[in-house]
Every structure is written in C-alpha cells, then in structure tokens.
N, C-alpha and C positions, 0 to 999 in steps of 0.2 A: 170424346170425353177423355179428360185426364184425371186420373186417380180418383174417379166417381164424380167429378165435377166437370162441367163445360169449361173452356178456358174464360169465356164471356162473364161466366157467373162469378169466378174467381174474381177477378180484376174488377168486378162491380162491387165486391164486398172489401176489397183491401186498394192499396194505393198503386199495387202492381209494381212498386219498386222500379217506376218509370216505363212500365208496359201499357200504360193506359192510354186510350185513343179521346183525351180530354180537351179542354179548352185550349186552344193555340193558335198560332199562325195559321189563318187559313185563306189568305190573300195571294195565294199563288206561290210559286217556288221563287228564291230572290232572283235579282238580275242576272246574276253571274252564276251559271252552274257548270260545273266541272263536267265533262264527257264521262260517261259511264264506261266501266272497262267491258273488254269482249266478254262474253259469257264465259267462254274457255279459262279465263283468267281470275275467275271468280274466285276467291278464297274466302269464305265466310268468317272462320274462325279468325283471321288476320286482316278483316276489311278494314279499308281506309280511304278516306276522300276528304277533299278540300272543298268549300264552297263559300260563298261571300253573303253576307248579310245584307238587307236592304240599307242597313245604316253605315255600310263599308267594312264592318267588322269581319274577321274571318271565323267560318265555322268549321270545324272539325269534326268528320263523322268516323267515329272509329268501333269497332267490336268491342262488345262489352268483355272486360277483363275482371279476374278476382281481385285483384287490387283496386278497382275501382269502387268497392263497396263504400267506403269512409265517404268520398265525393257523392256518390249516389244518395246515400242516408243525408248528407247535407243539402242538397238539391231539393230531395221530397219534402224537408221540413219546410221548404219556401213556399209551397203549393198554399193557394188560396181556399178557403171554404167552398167557394163558387167552383174553382177548377176541381178540386176534389170530387165535389158532387157532379158535377157535368160528365166526369169522366167515370167515376165508380160507382154512380148512383147512390152515395152515401159518403158520409165524413167518418174516416175512421184513422186512428192514429197509433194504434198498437196491433202488432202483428204477431201470430203464432211462429214458432220454430217451422212449422210445416209450411205455413205460407213463406215464409222466408227462404227456405229450402227451395222450394219450387221457381221462385222468381230468380234467385242468384246462381243456380246450378243450370247452366246454360250449355247445350251440347254442340249446338250449332249444326246439327242436323234436323232433329224435330223441334228444336227451340232455338230460335236466333234473336239476340238482341245487340242494337245498335244505340251508342250513345253519341250525342252531339256535345261537343265541347265549345266554349267561347270565353273571352277576356272578358272580366267584370271586376272593375276596380283593382286593375293590375295584375289580377291572378286569373288562371285558366280555370274553368268550373263546369260541370256538366248542367247544361240548360235545358236538356231535353232528351227523351229518349224514345224507342220504338222497338217492338219486337213481333214476332209471329210464332205461332205455336201449331204444329200440325195436328190436325183432328181427326182426320182421316186419309187414306190415300190421295195424294194429288191436291189436297185442300188445307189450308191454315185460316186460323184466326189472327187478326193484324191488330195492333193498338198501339196508341202513342199518348204522350202528354209532355207538355212543355211550361216550363215555370213562368210564372206570370209575367215579371219583368222582360222576358223575351217573346211575349205573345205578339202576334201581328207583323213578324218579321219571315214569314214564309217557311217556318221550319218544319212544320208538320209536312209539307207538301214535299219538303226535300228529302226527309226519312221516309214518306211513301214511296218516292221514286227509288231510292236505295235498297229497301226491303224488296220492291218488286224485282230490282236486278238479281237480287239474290235469290229469290224465291223461283225466278223464271229458271236459272241456272241449275236450281235443285231439282227441275222438274215437275213444279207445282203448276197447278192449272187455276186455280181460283184462291183469291183471298176474301175472307168474310169479316164482318165485325157487327158488333151490337153497339148502338148509338141513341141516347135520349134524344127524342124528336125536337126537342129544345134547343139541342147543340148543333146550332146552322154552321158555325165555323168548321166543324168536324165533317158534316155531310160534304160542306164545299170543297174541302180537301179531297174527300173521294172523288166528288164531281167533278175537279178539274184535274185528276190524275192521268188523264188520257186512258184509263181501261174502261171496259163497257161495264156500265154499273147497272143493277136493278137493286130496287129497295121495296121489301115487305115491310109494310107497318101492323105492329100488333099495339094494342091499348098502351103499353109504356115504355116500348121500346123500337126501334127501328131495325131491322135485320139488311145488312148492306152485303151486296155480293159483287166481287170485283174481277172480272175474267183477264187473267194473263195471256192468252192465246187468242 
C-alpha cells in the first residue's frame, strides 16, 4: 500500500502521468534490441538505452527527470479515451496535487520510472512510459502506457524488459500488475516477457504476477 492506496488502484483512477499499463504496442519487442547492461552497472536514476522501432525510428529509453514534466503533460494529452479507459479503468482529465506529487516524485529506489522518446514531426517527444512501485519487500507493481500513434511498435515490451533489468538489479523477486480482462495487448506483453507468469482473474480485473528469478 502506498499512502493508503494500492498503486494499482491509484493508476486506475488517474492517468498515472505515464505510469499506466494501458493499450499499447503488444506484438513483441522491436526487431533490433540493445543488449542489456550488466546488473552491476545498472544505475536506475541515470538509466539510458537505445532501441529501434519496427518502422526504423530510434527509440530512446531514459529515466524520468524533473525537467520532463512539460513533455509528459503534452504526451498525456494525446491519449485517446480508449487508451485511458483500458489502462486506468476510467477517463479522467484532471489531477489533484497529491496525485501529481505521487507520480512526479520518483526516488528510483521504491519508485522507478522510464520514459520512451522518439521523433515525431521532426521533434523528440515522449511516446510512452513505464514504472514500478515497490509495494512490499521484494515485490513491485508495474505499469505502462503508450500514446496512440505509437502503439503497435512493440514499445510496451521494450519498457517491460528494461524495467525488469532494473528490478532484478534492485533485488526484487516479483512484478505484479492489474489489467482489465479486455486489455489483450497488455496481457500479451506480459505473456511474451520471458518471465514466469501467473494470472488470477477477478470479476473486473486480472491480477498478473511475473517472477524475476
């Protein structure tokens, strides 16, 4: 529990400022994937990696920085109603200061956030994001979202892989997520992650567990 809420339920009620596990590219990772860094070299706060999208464009994966806020807000405004609902279980356009503080204050210990940047109309923008929040020792909740024009490029799988690298280096054993049963693309990202996956279905949500070891 984080501040009296489960991380999953917070991101279900807000757009997660790019923390969400929403509708996004779920057909596997891009064709060209950068080799992961050795675990002893992982620095979550300064994490950077370069990937290739299926259409050949470069995708830069970088740790969230305070200066990214404006770009994050711009990207969040581009999320469609369907993407918002499939990830956050609702469509919400306004956020309290408490919600903003939670999602923008990333300590890279118990709360890790990665942004995916790509070129669009000649400008580098945030096209996706993923994060995890530690909910108990050894366990963290993971979530993603990708803006609609960049869905279907495998970005969700890329973010999953890089967050898993950081989580393993941090000594975590398990990543969990809450997903709407109808959100097949997200479930496919988890299923193709290469991690041992179990799913428990509830009436309105699927509880996903991914073992890191």
